[in-house]
C-alpha positions, -999 to 999 in steps of 0.1 A, spaced: -152 -410 -484 -182 -416 -464 -204 -385 -462 -202 -387 -424 -167 -383 -409 -163 -384 -368 -124 -375 -349 -119 -367 -315 -103 -336 -302 -93 -318 -275 -133 -307 -268 -151 -341 -273 -163 -364 -310 -171 -336 -337 -198 -349 -365 -189 -334 -397 -214 -343 -432 -215 -321 -460 -250 -313 -449 -241 -298 -417 -202 -276 -432 -232 -260 -461 -260 -254 -433 -240 -239 -402 -203 -232 -409 -197 -214 -440 -190 -176 -441 -207 -163 -468 -227 -180 -494 -237 -218 -489 -253 -221 -520 -218 -216 -539 -195 -238 -520 -190 -263 -540 -189 -304 -527 -155 -305 -538 -144 -277 -508 -167 -293 -482 -145 -321 -481 -113 -311 -479 -123 -282 -453 -142 -321 -434 -105 -334 -444 -83 -307 -431 -107 -304 -397 -107 -342 -390 -62 -343 -400 -57 -313 -376 -84 -320 -351 -101 -288 -355 -135 -276 -337 -153 -258 -363 -185 -255 -343 -157 -238 -317 -145 -215 -347 -113 -236 -348 -119 -232 -385 -138 -213 -411 -153 -222 -449 -150 -189 -463 -171 -187 -499 -181 -154 -517 -191 -154 -555 -174 -179 -578 -138 -172 -562 -125 -202 -547 -139 -209 -511 -108 -194 -483 -104 -220 -454 -83 -207 -425 -81 -214 -384 -99 -192 -355 -82 -157 -338 -65 -180 -314 -56 -217 -325 -25 -212 -336 -12 -197 -300 -37 -222 -281 -15 -251 -301 16 -234 -299 13 -231 -258 -5 -271 -256 29 -278 -278 55 -308 -268 79 -293 -295 79 -257 -289 98 -241 -261 82 -205 -268 81 -176 -290 85 -142 -293 67 -117 -318 67 -78 -330 69 -47 -352 94 -35 -380 92 3 -378 111 26 -397 120 57 -379 145 90 -384 180 61 -365 172 35 -387 152 4 -389 141 -10 -354 126 -44 -341 103 -43 -317 86 -68 -291 43 -62 -298 22 -42 -314 34 -7 -304 43 24 -334 44 59 -322 30 88 -343 62 94 -358 75 59 -370 63 40 -400 56 6 -396 78 -16 -422 65 -48 -414 64 -78 -386 91 -106 -373 88 -140 -348 108 -160 -336 102 -199 -322 120 -225 -303 126 -254 -302 127 -278 -278 153 -299 -300 170 -273 -317 198 -255 -303 188 -223 -323 155 -203 -323 141 -207 -358 138 -167 -374 109 -147 -394 104 -116 -415 72 -108 -431 66 -69 -454 37 -51 -442 32 -44 -482 34 -78 -492 3 -86 -466 -15 -57 -466 -52 -65 -480 -76 -46 -498 -115 -47 -507 -135 -46 -543 -128 -7 -538 -96 -5 -535 -99 4 -497 -78 -16 -467 -96 -41 -447 -114 -29 -420 -86 -45 -397 -60 -37 -417 -69 -1 -416 -71 1 -377 -48 -21 -368 -21 -29 -391 8 -38 -364 -9 -68 -352 -19 -81 -384 12 -83 -394 30 -91 -360 1 -125 -366 12 -127 -397 50 -131 -391 44 -153 -355 19 -180 -374 43 -186 -406 72 -190 -383 50 -216 -361 44 -232 -396 76 -234 -407 92 -245 -371 63 -272 -362 48 -288 -391 44 -315 -375 14 -293 -357 10 -267 -382 13 -281 -413 -17 -271 -440 -25 -244 -416 -38 -210 -423 -45 -177 -403 -71 -146 -418 -44 -123 -418 -26 -145 -443 -59 -149 -465 -76 -120 -487 -101 -121 -463 -115 -93 -439 -118 -116 -409 -135 -83 -390 -167 -102 -406 -165 -133 -393 -184 -148 -366 -169 -160 -334 -198 -171 -317 -197 -205 -309 -223 -226 -324 -239 -256 -301 -235 -289 -309 -270 -296 -295 -286 -270 -329 -276 -293 -348 -285 -321 -332 -320 -308 -327 -324 -302 -363 -312 -342 -373 -341 -370 -377 -346 -386 -344 -336 -424 -338 -377 -430 -342 -378 -410 -371 -351 -431 -389 -369 -462 -377 -404 -457 -387 -380 -449 -424 -367 -486 -424 -400 -500 -407 -423 -488 -441 -392 -495 -463 -392 -530 -455 -429 -538 -456 -431 -524 -495 -396 -544 -499 -381 -513 -510 -342 -514 -512 -315 -492 -502 -305 -481 -537 -348 -465 -540 -348 -445 -511 -309 -432 -515 -321 -421 -555 -353 -402 -542 -333 -384 -513 -309 -380 -537 -331 -361 -559 -353 -346 -538 -324 -332 -512 -290 -345 -525 -283 -371 -495 -280 -408 -496 -279 -413 -458 -307 -406 -443 -287 -397 -409 -277 -371 -429 -317 -362 -429 -332 -330 -412 -365 -337 -390 -383 -323 -421 -370 -340 -444 -376 -374 -426 -408 -364 -425 -412 -362 -458 -393 -394 -472 -416 -413 -442 -453 -396 -468 -434 -406 -497 -434 -443 -482 -468 -441 -466 -478 -429 -497 -472 -460 -514 -480 -481 -496 -519 -470 -493 -516 -470 -530 -505 -506 -529 -540 -520 -503 -556 -500 -528 -546 -520 -555 -546 -550 -532 -591 -539 -528 -591 -536 -563 -577 -569 -572 -603 -586 -546 -633 -567 -554 -625 -582 -590 -623 -618 -575 -658 -611 -561 -675 -601 -591 -661 -637 -607 -677 -661 -578 -708 -642 -586 -709 -640 -626 -701 -686 -622 -736 -684 -599 -759 -709 -616 -789 -692 -600 -785 -663 -619 -808 -658 -653 -777 -652 -681 -764 -688 -664 -797 -711 -670 -796 -703 -713 -806 -724 -734 -790 -756 -760 -797 -733 -786 -768 -716 -803 -773 -676 -798 -748 -652 -819 -751 -616 -827 
């Protein structure tokens, strides 16, 4: 696939590349994320028209474990509100108390009650009955490496399990719009650590090579008679990139410097050749003493 991907979202056109994703959009350790994981993330964002700069999607990578890809906190409910198929939904918690089990809307759990799960119903305009879903708290509670409940599961388990039930119901009821999307609450990640601050697209644009830099590179490459493969080889070795449009300003300057140095060396070689041509002309001058020798044979 192409290294640069462009697609339309509700918030305008998005441009993604492997370098942009690794530089700005990885939560965790960008140095450990693989190219394959980055490409999968880009494909998911394009297929679902997600804007990762607005935190509608996250690529999470810690250690050597496979990367986790999740949607932003409000992506599911925003899409449900815009959906032409969904006519509404209900969701709540399942609590156990003295008189048995109760399905309750919202996320209220009283001190004398035990939270045991979550439930949800999703209504489609072309269905006569809603899709219903229930999930177990015990099955979805997430723990860290120390065996402790992750932050949000410890502080607000009712909110978390309700969300799990809802996103699963939405995904099953409306696969046309939610297929392949997972919320942080469903996955083994600590969503309390996910940065929800939007990334300004202008920040990304400011860091990329300017049109003037790219034009300078193209002009130098043409003068040096260097083909595209030679330039790509240098960029792969130096920066791990093949497209000039993926270069940062700093990287573009290094490519320009490389091309200028090559041109300077070529100029030096031309000057040396010219000097030798001058020497040959002088050596052939008949007025010089060594060009006025006798007819006798000379030997060493």
